[in-house]
N, C-alpha and C positions, 0 to 999 in steps of 0.2 A: 314215268309220273310218280313211281314209289319213292325214288331217289329224292324228288324234289319235294314230296310230301314230307318224307323225313327230316329234310333239312328244314323245311318250314317249322315242323314240329319242335326241332332243337331250338330254332330261333325264338319261337313262342316260350318254350320252357326255360332256356337259360337267358333269354332277352329279358326276363322280369327285373333284371338288375339294370336295365338300359336307362330307364327314366331317372333313377337314383344317381347313375353314374354322371349323366349329363347335368342334373342339378349340382352334383359335387364340383365338377369341372367349372361350371359358370361361377359357383360362390368363390372357389379357390382362386381363379383369375380375377375376380372381382376384387377380392381382399387383396391381391398382390398389387392390383393398380392403384388400390386406394393407399396403400403403404408408401408405393412409389411417389405418388402425388403428395403425401403427407411429409416425405422426407425432401423432395425437392422443392415444393411450393409452399410448405411451411403449415403443418397442423400440429397439435399438441403431442409432445413426445409420448406422453403416458397412452395416448389413444393408439399411437402407432405401435407401441410394445404390444398391446393386447390383439392387435390385428395380425401381428408376427405370429402369435401363438395359433391364431385361429387358421393361418395358412397351413401351417405344419399338421394342425389336428385334421383340417379337411383333406390334406393329401394321404395320410394313414386311414381316415375313413373310406376313401375312394379305392385304396388298395385292398382293404377288407371287404368291401362290396364285390370288387372284381373276382377276389379268390372265391367268395361265396358263390358268385355266378358261375364260374368255372366248375366248381364242385358239384353244383346242380346240374350243369349240362354233361358232365362227365358221368354221373349217375344215372341220369336218363339214357345217355348213349350206351352205356354198359347193359342196362336193362333191355333195351332195344335190340342191340346185338345178340344177347342170349336167346331171345324169342325168335328172332328172325332167322337163325341158322347161319348158312353161307351169305356173307355180304361182300359186295364188290370193294376192291382195294381203295379205288378212288373215292368211294362213299365213306369208307373208314377214315381217311385222311381229311376229308372235308368236315366230317362230324367233329373231329379232334379240334381242327382249326376253330370252328364255331364255337365249342366249347370254351377254348382258350382265350378267345376275343375280350370276354370281360376282364380277365385278369391283365392282359396286356394293357387295355384302357385304364384300369385301376392303378397299375404300377406307373403308367405314363404320368397319370394325375399326381402321384406321389413324387415322381421324379421332378416334375415342374414345380410342385409346391417346395421340394427340398431345395432346389436351386434358388428359388425367389427367397427362402427363409436364410440361407446362407449367404447370398448376396446383401440382403438387407440387415441382417442381424450379426454376422461374424465380423468383429472389428478388432483385431489383435492390437496390443498395445502399440506396435509400430508396424502397422500393417497398411492396408488398402486406404488411398486417398478417398474421401467420400463421394467425389465425381466418379469414381470407378464403380459405384453401385449401378451407374447406367449401362456400364459395358456389361456386368454381370447380369442384370436384370433383363436388358432389353436386346442384348446380343449384337450391338452395335459397336463400332470402333470408337465412336465418340457421341454424346448427347448434345455437345455444344455444336451448333452449325451457325451459319450466317443468318441471323434473324433479320437484320436489315429493318426496315420500316421504321416504327415508333421507338423500338427498344434501343436502336442504334449499337447493338451488340455483334461482334463478328469475332470468329475464331479461325485459327490456322495452326499448323504444327511447324516447327522450326526443323533445322536439319538434325537435331538432337532427339527429335520426338516429342519436345515440350510443347503443350498446348497454350498457345497466347491467345489470351482473351482480351480484345480491344472493346472498351466501352466508351463510345465517344458521344453518347447522349448528352443533351443538356440536363441540368438537374431537375428533377421533378418530385413532388411531395410522395412520401410513402406511407400508406396505411393510416393516415391521421397522426397529427402531431403528439409526442409523448406528452403525458399530463403527470404533473407532479403528484405523488401519494403521500410520501412522508420522508422525514429526515431520519436517518438512523443515529439514535442518540442514546447513551447510558444513562442511568439515573444520576451520576455525577457530573454529566455534561464534560467530560474528560476523555472522549475518544480521540486519539491521534493514530492515524494508519496512513498507509501509502495504496495506490491503486491496486497493486498487486497482493495486497494483503486482505483482498475480500474475495469470497467464495459463496456459492449458492447451490443449494441441492434441491432440484425441482421436485423429486419424489416426496421428501420430507417437508417441501416448504420452509426451509430454514437458510437463513442469510448468517455467515460468519465474518467477522471483521477482527482482524489482529491488531490489538491495541498496544502499540509500542511503549507508550508511556505508563499505561496501567499494568503492563507485563501480564496480559491476560488476552484470551479470544472472547469477544462479546458476541453473543447469539441473539438473532431476532427472527421473529416470525414473519409469514408471507405478506402481512400488512406492514411490517416496519416496526412491530413493537418490540421492545427488549424484554427477553425472557430469561436470561441469565448469562453465565460464562463458563468457560472451560479454562482449567489451570489457575495457577496463582503464582506471585513472584518468587523465585528460588532457584537453586542450582539442581535439584533433585528430580527424579521421575515424575512427570506431570507437572512441571513447574517451567516458568519462562524468565528469561532474563531480556530479550528482545526479540518477540515473536514478529518477524518482519515480512513474511509470505505465507500463502496458503495455497493448496491445491487439494482437489477430489480425486480419489483413485478408487478402482474397484479392489475390494478386499481379497479376491481371488479364492475366497473359501478357506475352511479349516480353521485353526485357532486364531489366525490374524483378523478374522471378523469379530471376534467376541461372542460371547454366548447370546447376545440379543441380536445379532447380526449375522446368522448362519448361511445366508444365500452368497453364492460367490459373485453375483452382480451387484451387491449391495456397496453403495459408496461410502467411504470412511474419509475423514477430514484428516489432512496431513499438514502439519505446522512446522515451518522451518525457523528455529531459532538462530539468528546470526550471530549473536554473541556467545552462545553455548556450542554453536555448530552441530545442533541436533535436529533430527526429524522425529517428531512425535506424533502418534496416530491416535485417532479419537473416533469413536462409534457414533452413530446418528443420536443414540441417547445420552450422549455426554461421557461414555465410558472411556477410561484410559487404557490404550491397548498396547502400549510399549513404545520404545523410542531407539534410535539408531544413530550413528554419525553420518552426517552429511556427506556422500560419496564424492563430492567435488568442492573445488575452492569457489564457492558461491561470490558472484559478483552482482548478479541480478541485471534487469528485473524480472522477478518471478521465476518459478519452476514448473516443470510437470513430472508426473511420477506414475509408473505402472509396474506390471509384474516383471521384475528383472530388468528394469532400465530406469533411469534418472535424467532428465534434461533440464538445463539452466544455462546461463551465460557467464562464462570465466573470463579473466582477463590475464593479459600478459604485457610486460612493458620491458624495453631494453634501450639504453641511451636515451634518445628524446623521442621515441616512437612508443605508441600506446595501441593495444589490440583488444578487442572484446571478441569472444567465440561463443556462438550458439552450438551447445555440444550435447549429444546424448551418449550417456554411458552406460554400458551392461556390466555384467559380472567380469568380463575381460575386456572387451574392445571398447573403443572410444571413437565416436563419429562426430566429426565437426560439419555442421550443416551450413554455416554462414559466419563470415567475419566482417567486422567493422574495424578499421584502423584510421589513426591519424596522427600527425606529428604534434608534438608538445613544445612549449615555450618555456623560457627560464622566467619565473614569476618573482619579482623582488617587492616584498611589502614590509612595513615597518617591524613586523615579528617573525619573518620567515622568508627564505630565499630558497626556491626549490622548482623543479620542473612541473609544469601544470598544462591543463588542457585551455583551449580558448573558450570563450562564452560560446555556446551553441554547438559544442563538439558532438558530432553524431554518436547516438546510442543504438543499440539493437532494439528494435520494435518487433515484437513476436507474440504468437499465442499458439495453443495446440489443441486439437479435437479430434477424438477418435482415429489416431494414429497418423494424422496428417500435422505438420508443423507449417505454419503461414509467418512469414516475415517481411520486413520492408527491405527492398534491394535498392539502396541509392535514396538520394534526396527527393526525387520525383515520386510519381503516383505508380509505383510498380510493387505489387505484392505477390511473391512466389509461394507456390504450395510444394512441400517437399515430403515425399513418402517412398518407403522401400528402397533408401539408398540414392535417391535422385530426385531432381526437380521435376515435377510432373505437370505443372501448369504455372502460368504466369498472368495475373490480373492487372490490368492497365487502365488508367484514365488519363485524358491530356491535360493535366492539371501541373503547372510548373512549380518548382520550390520558391519558398517565400524569399525575396530579397530582404536582407537584414540592414537596418540602419544602426547608427550609434545609440541613438535614443532607445530603440528595441533591445540592445545589448545591455544598456545600463539597467532598464527594467527587469530584463532576463537575469542579471546578476543578484537581483535582490529577491528572485523567486525561490522558493525551497530547493535545496539542491547541494551540490557537493561544496560551494564555497561558502555557504552560509557560517559554519562554525568558524573559519579562518576570518571572515568579515568581522565577526563579533570579537574573536580574540585579538585581531589587529585594529580594531576600532577604525576601518576604512569603509568608504562609501562605495556604491556600485560604480560610480565614476572613476573612482581611483583604481577599482579592480579591473575595469575595462582598460584603463591605461596600462596596467601591469600585465595583462595577459593577452588583450586584443579580442577579436571575435571572428567567427566564421562569416563569409559572405552570404551564405544562403543556409536557410532553415528548411529540415523536411516538411514537406506538407502533411504527411500522414502522422499522426501523433500517437494513436493505439489501434489494436485490433481485438475482436473478440468473436466468438462462435456462439449463436443460439442454440437451444435445444433441436431445432428444426434444420441445422447444418448451415444456416445463412451466415454469412460473414458481415460483419460490421466493422466499418473503417471510419475512425474519428479522424477528422482533418481539420487544419487551420484555414482561415481566409487570408487576409493580410496581418494578422497579427500574431501574438503568442499562444493564446489559448484555443481549445477546440471551439470551432464554430458551426459544424454540421457533422452529420454521421450519414455516411453511404451504406446502403444495404444491398447485398449480392446474394443471389441464388446459390444453392450448393454447387451448380454447374458454371457459375460465374457470371451469370446475366444480371446485370443492373437493373435492380427493383424499384430503387428510388432514394430519396434523402430525407432524413430528419433534420429539421432546422432546430437543433437544440445544442447548447454549449455545455455538452459533458462528455465524459469518457466511459463509455458502457464497459463494465469489468465483468459482471456476473448476471446470470438470468435464473428467474424461478419458472419462467415459461416462454414461449416465443413472443408473448406479449408485455411481459413484466420483467424489468430489469433493474439492476443497481447501476447508477451512474455516480461518477466522482468528478466534483469540480473544485476549483480553488476559491476559497472564501477571500474575497479583496480585504475585508477588515482584520483578518488575522494571518494571512498568507498561509493557512493549513487547508489541507484536504477534507472535503465533507462529502459523505456517502449518502445518496438519497435514492428512494424507491421510485420508479417511473412507471406508466402504464401507458401502452399505445394501442392502436386499432379499436376494435369493438369494446374491448375491456375498458378503455379509456372514458367511453361514455358513461358509465356506471362507477369510475373509480373515486374512492373517498378522498377529496382533496383536503389535506389538512397537514399541519405541522404537529407531529406528535411530540409531547414532552412526557416521558415516562416516570416522571416524579413530580409531584406538587410541593417540593421542598421549596422554602423560600429563597429568594435572591441571596447570594453571598453565604449560603451555607454549604459546606463541603459535604456531600454524600457521596460515599463510595462503597463498591462492591467488593474491592480488593482490600488486601491487608492494609491497615491504616496504622501509622506509628504512635496513634494515640494523642490526646490533648497536649497542648502546650503546657510544660510544666510551670506554670505562674505560680503556684502555691510552695514551690520548693523555696527553701531558705538559700540566700545568697552564699556561695562558698567561701568568700571572703569576709563575710559579715558586713558589707556594704549596706548602705540605706537604699530602699527600693520605694517608689512611689508612683502614684497616678494623680494626675490633676483633674481627672473627670473620668467617668464610667468607660467612655469610648475613647479615651486618650491612651497612647501608647505607654507600656510600663517602662519606667526610667530607672537607671542605676546611678547613683552619685559616686563619682570616681575621686581618688585621692591625688593630690598634688604630687609632682615629682619631676624627674629628669630621665632623659635617654637619648640614644643615638638614632636619628632618623635616616633611613637609605641602607645600602648594602656596602659592606667593605669588601676589599680585595680578598680578605682572608676568607670570608663567608663565600664568596663565588667560587673560590678554589675549593673549599670544603665540600660544598655542595654539587661540584661539578657543573656549574653554569656556565663557566668559561668554554666548556667543550661542547655545549648544547647548540648545535646548527640552527635550531628553530628560534634561538633568542638572538635577535639582531644587535648590533652596536647602538641603534637607537633605543631599544629597551634597556640596554646596559646604562647608558648615559642617564636615562630617566630615573635611575636609583643613586645617582652620584652628584657631587661628592657626599660622603656621609657627613652629617653635622650634628652638633649637640643642640638639643631643645629643651628648654625649660617650662614645664607647665605650672605657672605660678597662680592660677586661678582655678576655681572650683566650678566643674560642670558636670552635667549628667548626660548619659548617652542611652538611646533606647535599648532594651535587653534584645529586642528582636529587629529585624528589617520591618518596615511598615509593610503590613500585610493587605491582601485584597478586602478583607472584612473591614479594616480600619478606612481604607481608601473608598470603598463602597458607601460607608456611612457619611463621609464628605460629599460624595456625589449626591446621595439621596437628601442631604440637607440643603443642597444648593450651593455649597462652599467650593466644590470642584466641578468644573464645566466638562470635564472629559472622562470617560469610563473606558479604560483601556481594556484590551482583549487579554483574555489568559492564555491564549495558544491552544486551547483544550487541555492545559494541565490542571485545570480546577481552581477555584478561587479560595474563599474561606481563610485558611490559614497559611496558605502560600504567600510569598511575597509578592507584592505588586510589581508588575513589570510593563514595558512599553510606556515609560514616563521619562520625560526629560528633566533637565534641571528647573525649566520654567514651570513644569508641572508639579515638581516637589515644591516649589515656591508658593504655589497656589494652595497646596494642602496646609504649608506652614501658617499661611495668613489666615485660614479657617481654624486652624489650632488656637492661634493667638487670639482670635476673636471670641472663641468658645470659653478659654480659660483665663484670658488676661494675661498669660505668661509669655515670656519672649523665646518661643521656639524657632529654632533655627537649623541650618545644615551644620554639621561639625566642619572644622578645618581638616586639611589633609594630616597635619601635625597631630591634633586631637585624635584623629581616626586611628593613625599608625600607634599612638601611645596607648589607646584603648586596645588595639588588636594584639598587642605585645603582653599587655598585662603584667608588666614587671619582668618578662622574660628577655633574655638576649639571643635566642636561637632564631633560626628562620621562621619556625612556627611555634606558637605558643606550647605545642606538645613536644617539641624538639626539631631536629634538622629533618629526620626521615618524614616522608609523606605518609607512610603506613597505609592502613586499609580500613575504610569506613569510617574516617573522621570528618569528610567533607563531601561535597558533590562538585565534580569537575568531569573532564572528559577520561580520566583514569584513576579515579580516587577510590574504586573499590566500594561503591555504594550501588543501591538498586535504581538511582535516578541518574547516574552518571552519563552525560551527553545525551539525555533524553528530555529532562524537565527539571524544573526547580523541585525542591523538596519543601513540605510543610515546614515552617520555621520552627526551631527547637528539636528538629530530629536528630542532632547529634550532640555530644557533650559540649557544655560551656568551657570558656577559657576561665583561667583562675579568678577573674572578677565577675563571672557570672553572665558574660556576652555571649550570645550565641550566634553562629553563622558569620563570623567577623571575617572569616578568610575564603568564603564560598558561598554558593547558592546564587546571588547576583551580585554583579560589580555595582557599587555604591557610589553615588555622585556625592561630591563634597563641595565646599563652598569656594575652593580655590580656582583661579583660572590657570590654564594649562601652561606650564613652561617645561622646556626640554630637559633641563638639569636642575638641580638644587642651588645653582649659583645664586646668590642674592636672596634666597629664601628666608623669611622670617625665622628667628630662633625663639620666639616667646610663645608658640603655640597658635599664633593667630593666622588667618588665611592669607594667601598672596592673591590680590586682587587685580594689580596691575597687568595690562595686556603685553604680550611680548612686543619687543621692538619690530616695526616693520608692518604691524597689522593695521589694516584701514582704519582711519579715523580713530585710533587708539582705544577701539572698543574690544573687550574680551569677548570672542566668540567660540571659545573652546572650553569645556569643563574638565576638571580632573575627576578620575574614577578610581576608586581603590577597592582591592578584594578581588580575587579570582571568582569567576561564574560558572553555572553548572556546564556550559560548552567549552570553557577555557583549558588550555593546556595545564598539566598539572604543576609545572614550574611556576605558573602565576599564582598558586595558591601559598602565597608567603606574605608576611606582614609588610614587607618593603615594597611589594609589587605596586606600580601604579600605571595608569595610562590617562589618555586624553581622547575626549569625545566632543560632538556637537551639543552646545548647551542651549539651543533655541528649539522653539516649537516646528521648525521647517521640516526637519527630518521625518518628524511623527505624522505631520500633515502630508506630506508628500509621499510617504510610505508607511501605512500603518504597521507594517510588519517589523519595522526597525525597533530596536531597543529591546528586543525580546530576552536578553540576558541582564538588563540594568534596572536598578531599584535605587532605594535609599532607606536611612534611617534618621531619627531626629536626635537633636541635642539641644540643650538648654544651659544657659550660665546660671549658676547659683549665687545669689546676691550675698555679699559679704555681711555677716551680723554686724549690727550696730551697737 
């Protein structure tokens, strides 16, 4: 009985820690369960992080209480042995075991908490797939089972060990439909970006948008309001030429985090400048942290980055085959995760002959989150998850690819993409492009992938058209949760319920980013279109470097007369009479190397031949600048112009008006004539080239060489090259004081288009007759002069010309057409009596 009394005493004395240990164990397991629930089923990320810390703290507390209990028990045991004298060995060992029990329980709690914390928190840059948290935390071979029933989700493993998750359920709504909160808009309304140029930081509640045209990164708050910008235009540290893609990365601690971001888990913004081929890093408070060369040949879309690795899509071509590779690169090794390949065709257009992809050629669709890469495998609904050097899971739904019709291909050719520049340069329609390259027979049903802070995969998909029509949401384990009936591409998340979606604006053909709220938060979301500026329409407000006001007050360099017929009228320059040779000579073509330019077709050469002598024996004046949005909007506000063209996100104000046809220009001229009583008109092609040459005989008024920074084109060396128009007057004028004659926008003139100069008037008048063979003898193709912002550099010459549609049809059918075309006005000066 003495032995049992002793053991009972020890239990009573050392067991004082029993209840606290039981409480700690329950709390730790409860916290682990809540975090698992948050990660798998979707609770706010920030709350999950706080619970992770609580799990580890409770484990440490449990171990400490256990050690304390053991020390108390051992102290009492030693005291009892000292007073009892000789004690049986069995009782000694029993007493020690009793005393050690609290420590065993305490360290067991610490072990459980540590395993749960590691499984849920440890996420190396290229480590575990998020679904593997189920294996680590619950000790099972897979958390994905045959759910059957209403979910329609079933899982199996193939011979390679890949978990195949089949989701055969019919579409059902998920957590309430997204509610529009706000458009992301800068004060100058000139934000031009791509879907992979948007990122969001849930901790700071900041949204970042790479503005390609403005050469900056715009920053917005959690409500979509504009708060500032990162960087500026330039080629130095902290400056951008073409910020095309964004990603968030953990800084990793140390100097890379910056003084304001010392924590290793702090997210920093990484900006990829596609023109400078630079990665620049920025802290959460906008501090510039440094830059480095892009470690791979970026093709896109998008990139991901972490400590010691960089992932993006690269390209390779050979003969008539083109390949895109989703690659991860480390300091030494390179790992190819997925490849998309297709055969090209030989494309023949009026301005170029080259291998090209068919319309709707497949691209890599992918995203990355917490060490796992997700990518679309094939045109059907199959999304593979790749981690630790292998495909670990494949998510599928029984949805077939979209069958492509010719009408869809023509519409797709006119969407923003790789052919837009060529179509502008060659002045061809979508129908003509489809005839030249053809189209794929089917279109991938999946448009985009994104992962929210809770680990749920969002899959944007098409219906039977080109644009996204719905977004499927899957749990971290692959179970289908439901579908959002929303026509946007989710690209970034502030929380599990608030996201940034990108859609295509049909009026401009440009991508628009907007903020949306889902679930319970949508019930109280503020639904409004935010305008961060109260500036009046037509005023160009910019937070980026601006070239300054138009130099209207500068004297004419040749001493020519300048005048305005009304305050809102264009500034005109009266030009002298004279003679010149219109077109291009064989000697000039040889001198400039145009004969050897493979992108310049025989059709383009013939358009500038034969060279003819032209006599300008009348006095006329020409607009100092191309007609601007300011001037056009005055006509629209006054009711003289019935059409308000889009600015494509470039900005209005002093930029040249675009998206206007010849008939639109005539509408403006009628209004100008009514206001002033003066005979305003379009210049003839001969008058235009006479003014562009300004008495010079070289290819360009400044000489034969293109030089740097004298114009805007696809390779002119200006900040606007192949991105947007420039505000008029941004470059030096020609010797007669005329600005932007050879670039900015291609200008429509009064002439009907003819393939050559055979039979062209030599007195400076326009050629108005239609070419032989045209239906009913009507001229339906106008002439355009001067290169434009997206045109090849060889078009920036006084002799270059091309033809395009002169009617309203192209603008009505496709509002995105004509984004590089504008005009300037002319007026005949009456002879003095």
